[in-house]
N, C-alpha and C positions, 0 to 999 in steps of 0.2 A: 606308039601311044594312040589309042583310038578316042573318039569323041566321048564315049561313056566314061573313060578314065579321067578325061579333062573335066567333065561335069562333076564327077565325084570329088576331085581335088578342089574345084572352085567352091563346091558346097561346104567342104571341110574348112576352107579358108574363111568363108563367110561366117561360119559358126565362131571361129576364133576372133574375127573382127567384132562380131556382136558381143561376145563375152568381154573383150577388152574395152569396148565402148561403154558397156554397162558398168564395168568395174571402175573405170576412170571417173565416170560421173558419180558413182557411189562414193568414191573417195572424196570427190569435191563436195558432195552433199553432206557427208559426215564432217568434213572440215568446216563447212559453213555453219552447221549446227553447233559445233564446238566453239567456233569463233563468236557466234552470236550469243551463246550461253555465257561466255566469258566477258561479254560486253565490248567486243572489238569492233562492233558495227559503228561506222562514223556517226557522229551526233545528229546530223540532219536526217538520217535514216532510222534513228532509234524508235520512232513511233511505228515503224513497219517491221520491227523485230519479230513479233508473234506471227503475222501473216507470212513473212519470209520463211520463218522456221516451219510453219505448216506446209508450205510448198516443198521445202527440202525433206521433211519427214515423209510427206506423201510420195516423193520420188523414191525414197528408200522402200516404201510399201510396193510401189510399182516395179522397182528393180527386183525385189524378192519374188514378185509374181512372174517376172520374165525369166529369172534364173530357174525357178521351179518349172516353168514351161519348157525351157531348154532341156533340163534334166528329164522331164517326163517324155517329151517328144523325141529326143535323140537317144536317150539311154534305155528307157523303159518300154515305150511303145514302138520304137524303131520306125517312126513315121515322120521324119523331118521333112518338111515341105518348104522349098525355096520361095514359094509364093508368099510365105509369112515373114520373110526377112524384114520387110519394111515395118511390119508390126512391132518387131523387137526394138526398132529405133524410135518409133513414134509413141508407143505405149507408155514409157516412163515420162515422156513430156506431158501426155494427157493426165497422168497421175499427178504431176506437179501442179497442173492447172486445177485439177479437182481438189487437191489439198488446200490451195490458196482460196478457192471458192468456198470450201467448207468453213473456213474462218469467217468469211463474209456472212454466210447464212446463220452461223452460231451467234455472231456478234449482233446481227439484226434481230435475233430472237425467233427466226423462222424454223430453226431446228433447236430442240431442247435436249440436253444431255440427261437430265434427271426430272423427276416429277415436280420439284419445286422450281422457282424462278431461276434463270441462269445468271442473275446478277451476281458478280463476284466469283463466277466459275473459275476454277484454276486453269492455268495454262495447260496443264497436263490433259485436261478434257479436250481442249482445242487440238493438242498434238495427237491424242489417241484417235479422235475422229478424222484428222488429216491422214493418219496412217491407214485407217480403214478405207477412206475415200480413195487413196492412192492405190491400195491393194486391190480394191474391187470397184473400179470406175463404173462399170455397167450398173451395178446395184445403186451406187451413189447417184448417178444421173437419173435413174428411175425414181429414187426418193425425192430428188430436187424437182422432177416433173410432177410428182404427187403434190408437193408443197405448192408449186406454181398453179396447179389446177385448183387446189383448195383455197388458196389465198386470192388469186387473181382470175381464176376461171380459164386459165390457158390450157388448151388441150395438149396431150402428149405429142411428141414429134413423130413424124412418119417412121423413122428408124425404130423407135420404141414400139409403136403399134405393130410394125412388121415383125419384130422379135416376139411380141406377145402372141401374134397369130402363129408363128413357127413353133413356139413353145407349146401352145395348146394343141397343135397338130401332132407333135411328138408324144404328148400325153395320151392321146386317143388310141 
């Protein structure tokens, strides 16, 4: 058995580990959403039900994004890169954070779901935005940076401005 065969086997095992990791956390998020929907959340945590559900729903969006990336990179493009393994572990966590933050921005009125006031907006609106925030973290963070600039005058982060520069170079 040569080094190339060992590397290939390690790469295949890592894909399996990533899929198992994503699937286990997907089951946990789904269970958590169901439990919170049924009112199983302990009473002291009841006020946190919607933001916690937003985080769990955003995880599902991030998990979908990761499963799609595995499918595309491994099966379709045949360009699986081990340098991205860490991304598959971290991406769903960033999705969860983005979903929880989406609740905060909606509740504060800094993001609006419809043209009228968001007072009395249904939980489904919170959950839909959380899913989108989890599925597309990059666009969500860019939107939050736009809001921060408009409301408080805070400039975009360096990582965002670097991405904007790269995107404009690709378009030219």
